[in-house]
C-alpha positions in Angstrom: 18.6 32.4 7.9 20.0 30.3 5.1 23.5 30.8 3.7 23.8 33.1 0.7 25.7 30.4 -1.2 25.9 26.6 -1.0 25.7 23.3 -2.8 24.0 19.9 -2.4 24.8 16.8 -4.3 22.4 13.9 -5.2 23.2 10.7 -7.1 22.2 12.3 -10.4 22.7 16.1 -10.0 24.4 19.0 -8.1 22.4 22.0 -6.9 24.1 25.3 -6.4 22.4 28.0 -4.3 23.2 31.6 -4.9 21.2 34.2 -2.9 17.6 33.8 -4.1 18.3 31.4 -6.9 19.0 27.7 -7.2 20.8 26.1 -10.2 20.7 22.4 -10.9 23.4 20.8 -13.0 22.8 17.2 -14.1 25.7 14.8 -13.7 26.9 12.9 -16.8 25.9 9.6 -15.4 24.1 6.5 -16.8 21.8 4.4 -14.6 19.3 1.7 -15.5 16.5 4.3 -15.7 18.4 7.3 -17.2 21.3 8.2 -19.4 22.8 11.8 -19.0 26.1 11.0 -20.5 25.6 13.4 -23.5 25.1 17.1 -23.4 22.1 16.8 -25.7 20.4 14.4 -23.2 21.1 16.7 -20.3 19.7 19.6 -22.2 16.5 17.8 -23.1 16.1 16.6 -19.5 16.5 20.2 -18.2 13.8 21.6 -20.5 11.6 18.6 -19.7 12.1 19.2 -15.9 11.0 22.8 -16.1 7.9 22.0 -18.2 6.7 19.2 -16.0 7.4 20.8 -12.6 5.5 24.0 -13.6 2.4 21.8 -13.2 2.8 22.0 -9.4 5.2 24.9 -8.9 4.8 27.3 -11.8 6.5 30.2 -10.0 9.5 28.2 -8.9 10.8 26.9 -12.2 12.1 29.9 -14.1 13.8 28.3 -17.1 17.0 26.7 -18.5 20.4 28.5 -18.6 23.0 27.5 -21.1 26.6 27.2 -19.9 28.9 28.5 -22.7 32.5 27.3 -23.3 35.4 29.4 -24.4 34.2 29.0 -28.0 30.9 30.5 -27.2 29.0 27.3 -27.7 26.8 25.6 -25.1 28.7 22.9 -23.2 26.2 22.2 -20.5 22.9 23.5 -19.0 21.4 24.5 -15.7 17.8 24.4 -14.5 17.1 27.8 -12.9 14.7 27.9 -9.9 13.5 30.3 -7.3 15.3 29.3 -4.1 13.0 27.9 -1.5 13.4 28.7 2.2 15.1 25.7 3.9 13.2 26.2 7.1 9.9 25.5 5.3 11.0 22.2 3.9 8.5 19.5 4.8 11.1 17.0 5.9 12.6 19.5 8.3 9.3 20.6 9.7 8.4 17.0 10.3 11.7 16.2 12.0 11.4 19.3 14.2 7.8 18.4 15.1 6.4 21.5 13.5 4.4 19.9 10.7 0.6 19.9 11.4 -2.5 18.3 10.2 -3.5 21.5 8.6 -0.3 21.4 6.6 -1.0 18.0 5.2 -4.6 19.0 4.5 -3.4 21.8 2.2 -1.0 19.4 0.6 -3.7 16.8 0.1 -5.9 19.4 -1.6 -3.0 20.5 -4.0 -2.1 16.9 -4.9 -5.7 15.8 -5.4 -6.3 18.8 -7.7 -3.2 17.9 -9.6 -4.2 14.3 -10.1 -7.7 15.2 -11.1 -6.4 17.4 -13.9 -3.5 15.2 -14.9 -3.4 13.6 -18.3 -4.4 10.0 -18.7 -2.6 8.7 -21.8 -2.9 5.0 -22.8 0.7 4.5 -21.7 -0.4 5.4 -18.1 -3.0 2.7 -18.2 -0.4 0.2 -19.4 1.9 1.3 -16.6 -0.8 0.6 -14.0 -1.5 -3.0 -14.9 -0.5 -5.8 -12.6 2.1 -7.0 -15.1 3.7 -3.6 -15.4 3.8 -3.2 -11.6 5.4 -6.6 -11.3 8.0 -5.7 -13.9 8.9 -2.6 -11.8 9.4 -4.8 -8.7 11.4 -7.3 -10.6 13.7 -4.6 -12.1 14.3 -3.2 -8.6 15.1 -6.7 -7.2 17.7 -7.2 -10.0 19.2 -3.8 -9.3 19.5 -4.6 -5.6 21.2 -8.1 -6.1 24.7 -6.7 -5.7 23.8 -5.3 -2.3 21.9 -8.3 -0.9 23.9 -10.1 1.8 26.1 -7.0 2.4 24.3 -3.7 2.7 20.9 -5.5 2.8 19.9 -8.5 4.9 19.3 -11.4 2.6 16.4 -12.8 4.6 14.5 -9.4 4.6 15.2 -9.0 0.9 13.9 -12.4 0.1 10.8 -11.9 2.2 10.0 -8.6 0.5 10.3 -10.2 -2.9 8.1 -13.2 -1.9 5.3 -11.0 -0.5 5.3 -8.6 -3.4 5.0 -11.3 -5.9 2.3 -13.1 -3.9 0.2 -10.1 -3.7 0.4 -9.5 -7.5 -0.3 -13.1 -8.3 -3.9 -12.9 -7.2 -4.8 -9.2 -7.8 -5.0 -8.6 -11.6 -8.7 -7.8 -11.3 -8.0 -5.1 -8.8 -5.4 -3.4 -11.0 -7.8 -3.7 -14.0 -10.6 -2.1 -12.0 -8.4 0.8 -11.0 -7.6 1.5 -14.6 -11.2 1.2 -15.7 -12.0 3.8 -13.0 -9.6 6.3 -14.5 -7.0 6.1 -11.8 -4.0 5.8 -14.1 -2.5 9.2 -14.8 0.6 11.1 -15.5 1.7 11.9 -12.0 4.7 13.3 -10.2 6.6 10.1 -9.7 8.9 11.1 -6.8 6.9 12.8 -4.1 9.3 13.2 -1.2 9.2 15.4 1.8 12.6 16.9 1.0 11.2 18.4 -2.2 8.0 19.9 -0.7 8.0 23.4 0.8 5.1 24.7 2.9 4.9 28.5 2.2 2.4 31.0 3.6 0.5 31.1 0.3 0.4 27.3 -0.1 2.7 24.3 -0.7 5.2 24.0 -3.5 6.0 20.5 -4.8 9.3 20.3 -6.7 11.4 17.8 -8.5 9.1 15.4 -10.4 10.6 12.6 -12.5 11.5 14.1 -15.9 13.8 11.5 -17.4 11.2 8.7 -17.7 7.5 9.0 -18.6 7.1 5.3 -17.5 8.2 6.1 -14.0 5.8 9.0 -13.7 2.9 7.1 -15.2 0.7 4.8 -13.2 -2.0 4.6 -10.5 -2.4 7.9 -8.6 -2.4 5.9 -5.4 1.1 4.8 -6.2 2.0 8.4 -6.6 0.8 9.6 -3.2 2.2 6.4 -1.6 5.6 7.8 -2.0 4.9 10.7 0.3 3.0 8.5 2.8 6.1 6.3 2.9 8.4 9.2 3.4 6.4 10.8 6.2 6.3 7.5 8.0 10.1 7.1 7.5 10.5 10.5 9.1 8.6 9.4 12.2 5.2 10.9 11.4 2.9 7.9 10.6 -0.2 9.7 11.8 0.5 12.6 9.3 1.0 10.0 6.6 -2.3 8.3 7.4 -4.1 11.6 7.5 -2.6 12.7 4.2 -3.7 9.5 2.5 -7.1 9.6 4.0 -7.8 13.3 3.1 -6.4 12.8 -0.4 -8.6 9.8 -0.8 -11.7 11.6 0.3 -11.0 14.4 -2.2 -10.4 11.9 -5.0 -13.4 9.8 -4.2 -11.1 6.8 -3.6 -12.4 3.3 -2.8 -9.1 1.4 -2.8 -8.5 -1.5 -0.4 -6.0 -0.9 2.4 -3.9 -3.7 1.0 -3.2 -1.8 -2.2 -2.0 1.2 -0.3 0.4 -1.0 1.7 1.6 -2.6 -1.5 2.4 0.7 -3.2 4.0 2.2 0.0 6.2 -0.9 0.1 7.2 -0.5 -3.5 8.1 3.2 -2.9 10.2 2.2 0.1 12.1 -0.3 -2.1 12.7 2.5 -4.7 14.3 4.6 -2.0 16.2 1.6 -0.8 17.6 1.3 -4.3 18.6 5.0 -4.4 20.3 4.6 -1.0 22.3 1.6 -2.3 23.5 3.7 -5.3 24.5 6.5 -2.9 26.3 3.9 -0.8 28.2 2.8 -3.9 29.2 6.4 -4.5 30.7 6.6 -1.0 27.9 8.2 1.1 28.7 6.9 4.6 25.1 7.0 5.9 23.4 5.5 2.8 23.8 1.9 3.9 21.7 2.3 7.1 19.1 4.3 5.1 18.9 1.4 2.6 18.3 -1.1 5.3 15.7 1.0 7.0 13.8 1.5 3.7 13.9 -2.3 3.0 12.5 -3.0 6.5 9.7 -0.4 5.9 8.8 -2.2 2.7 8.6 -5.6 4.5 6.4 -4.2 7.3 3.9 -2.8 4.8 3.8 -5.9 2.7 3.1 -8.0 5.8 0.3 -5.6 6.7 -1.1 -5.8 3.2 -1.4 -9.6 3.0 -4.8 -10.7 1.8 -6.5 -13.1 4.2 -9.4 -15.5 3.9 -10.5 -16.3 7.5 -12.8 -19.2 8.2 -14.6 -18.6 11.5 -16.6 -21.7 12.4 -18.2 -23.6 15.2 -21.5 -25.0 16.4 -24.5 -22.7 17.3 -24.0 -20.9 20.5 -20.2 -21.0 20.4 -19.9 -17.3 19.5 -18.6 -17.6 16.0 -20.7 -14.7 14.7 -19.5 -12.4 17.5 -15.9 -13.4 16.8 -16.3 -12.9 13.1 -17.8 -9.5 13.6 -15.1 -8.5 16.0 -12.4 -9.5 13.5 -14.1 -7.5 10.8 -14.4 -4.4 13.0 -10.9 -4.6 14.4 -9.1 -5.3 11.1 -11.4 -3.6 8.6 -12.1 -6.9 6.8 -15.2 -7.8 4.9 -17.5 -10.2 6.8 -19.8 -12.6 4.9 -22.3 -14.7 6.9 -23.7 -18.0 5.8 -27.1 -17.3 7.5 -27.6 -14.1 5.4 -26.5 -15.8 2.2 -28.9 -18.8 2.9 -31.8 -16.4 3.5 -31.1 -14.8 0.2 -31.0 -18.1 -1.7 -33.6 -20.4 -0.1 -34.1 -19.9 3.6 -34.2 -23.7 4.3 -31.7 -26.2 5.6 -31.9 -29.0 3.1 -28.5 -30.6 2.1 -28.8 -29.0 -1.3 -29.5 -25.6 0.1 -26.6 -25.8 2.5 -24.3 -26.8 -0.4 -25.5 -23.9 -2.5 -25.1 -21.5 0.4 -21.5 -22.4 1.0 -20.7 -22.3 -2.8 -22.2 -18.8 -3.0 -20.4 -17.7 0.1 -17.0 -18.9 -1.2 -17.7 -17.4 -4.7 -18.4 -13.9 -3.1 -15.3 -14.2 -1.0 -13.1 -15.1 -4.0 -14.3 -12.0 -5.9 -13.4 -9.8 -2.9 -10.0 -11.5 -2.5 -9.2 -10.8 -6.1 -9.9 -7.1 -5.4 -7.5 -7.1 -2.4 -10.1 -7.3 0.3 -9.5 -9.6 3.2 -12.6 -11.6 4.0 -14.0 -13.3 7.1 -16.5 -16.2 6.4 -18.9 -16.8 9.3 -20.4 -20.3 9.0 -20.4 -23.6 10.8 -17.7 -25.1 8.6 -18.5 -28.6 9.7 -18.0 -30.1 6.2 -14.5 -30.9 5.1 -15.6 -30.6 1.5 -16.8 -27.0 2.0 -13.6 -26.1 3.8 -11.6 -27.5 0.8 -13.7 -25.3 -1.5 -12.7 -22.3 0.6 -9.0 -23.4 0.6 -9.0 -23.7 -3.2 -10.4 -20.1 -3.4 -7.6 -18.9 -1.2 -5.0 -20.7 -3.3 -6.4 -19.3 -6.6 -6.2 -15.7 -5.2 -2.8 -16.1 -3.5 -4.4 -15.3 -0.2 -3.5 -16.5 3.3 -6.0 -19.1 4.7 -6.7 -18.8 8.4 -9.0 -21.3 10.2 -10.5 -20.6 13.6 -13.0 -22.9 15.4 -15.0 -21.4 18.2 -15.6 -23.7 21.1 -17.4 -23.3 24.5 -18.9 -25.5 27.2 -22.1 -27.0 25.9 -24.1 -25.5 28.8 -22.9 -22.0 27.9 -23.8 -22.6 24.3 -27.3 -23.8 25.3 -27.9 -20.6 27.3 -26.7 -18.5 24.4 -29.0 -20.4 22.0 -32.0 -19.8 24.3 -31.2 -16.1 24.6 -31.0 -15.7 20.9 -34.2 -17.5 20.2 -36.0 -15.3 22.7 -34.5 -12.1 21.5 -34.2 -12.6 17.8 -36.3 -15.6 16.9 -33.2 -17.6 15.9 -33.9 -20.9 14.2 -31.0 -22.6 16.0 -31.8 -25.0 18.9 -29.8 -27.3 21.1 -31.1 -30.2 19.0 -29.8 -28.5 15.8 -26.4 -28.0 17.5 -26.3 -31.7 18.5 -27.2 -32.8 15.0 -24.5 -30.6 13.5 -21.9 -31.9 16.0 -22.8 -35.4 15.1 -22.3 -34.8 11.3 -19.2 -32.6 11.6 -16.0 -33.8 10.0 -12.8 -33.5 11.9 -11.1 -30.1 11.5 -7.4 -30.6 12.5 -6.1 -27.6 10.7 -8.2 -25.2 12.8 -7.1 -23.3 15.9 -9.7 -23.7 18.7 -10.7 -20.4 20.4 -12.6 -20.7 23.7 -15.2 -17.9 23.6 -16.2 -18.1 27.3 -15.3 -15.1 29.3 -15.0 -11.3 28.6 -15.6 -10.6 24.9 -12.8 -8.1 24.7 -10.3 -10.6 26.0 -11.7 -13.3 23.7 -11.2 -11.0 20.7 -7.7 -10.2 21.8 -6.8 -13.9 21.8 -8.4 -14.3 18.4 -6.4 -11.4 16.9 -3.3 -12.9 18.4 -4.1 -16.2 16.8 -4.6 -14.5 13.5 -1.2 -12.9 13.7 0.5 -16.2 14.5 -1.2 -18.2 11.8 -0.2 -15.7 9.0 
């Protein structure tokens, strides 16, 4: 049973609870993203808050109440809301272990319907460009500078900035595609578990950003990334993943996982910034919260790094098996030189081999620009072709990983014979010998011995991937 009266303070407002009503008073503060220092600005923000939040909670936002001074004139304003039951707050349900998959299913349906019906003004498209997203990151980094080295670890802050910028450097095509697909909308802007209530007749989502259209505008994936980040912060990563997955299914989403990681990281940095502000206002627990959010941002940026993995080796060394295992375990795109060669010519002349590798790298580069990590399965015996791939990784600001599969020649010969019998493979021991003779040194590759249990081999490969990145 919640108290009949009470109050809660945030960095920009104070909420008063009286029986079945909640009243929000905006503080006369000025921050980089808002200015509530005049009564007129607070009045406009109150009316805007009611109008925008009625999109997701029409029965909660009741209107704006004027506070009159002794002269009978308005001196301030209150947003009037129906009071929500505290025990149905999503953050509390998650913390108490009571939130369920069904709860996030219903929430995903509500948010997907909201996004599908949301306006798509030209300004939303502009806010979803790579340049605009970069500007948001850079503004946040500038705002955090006074706290770096004190509240925030300098090394972690520097790593976050480096990884965020690196991702954006090579992904303009991805952001442009999202805009062309109509993914830029007028969203909520601040989806947090504290502001979501799971009632018997459905969820209520409160407290969208009303003071800045720019901060509400953008990719709808960036909008839901806020809640995914918050659920993970609260200790419910599986619920976060399920929410994103179900919302994506309902929206017909095809985004790469790297983009979701990028937006989740950005949302974590936003909350890091808010926590730093609260720390400056004297909140004793805000410093730890800021550090935790910064670390969450770093983890997602690390997971979202875009990789070009070259998996090479002579016939029979198991490179195709390794490449397929990486693709399956990591969810990365696998491109095979044999398949590309068959599409182009089907023969092994030097010109055909060159064209095959060029086509392989071109396709990989297109995928990397779209945020998709790629595994290239080929012999990679030519230093010139490896340099071609390295240049593509550099142009797309992607991490280059080089793995060379090796095995005892007798084991390779047995594998070649088995493949020829079962699949009619064109590779022979003689072909393997010829390729070995012509192969250029590959000192930058990590050798992976593929003899033994395939599961153990793949485990070593995945470990090598993590250490090379």
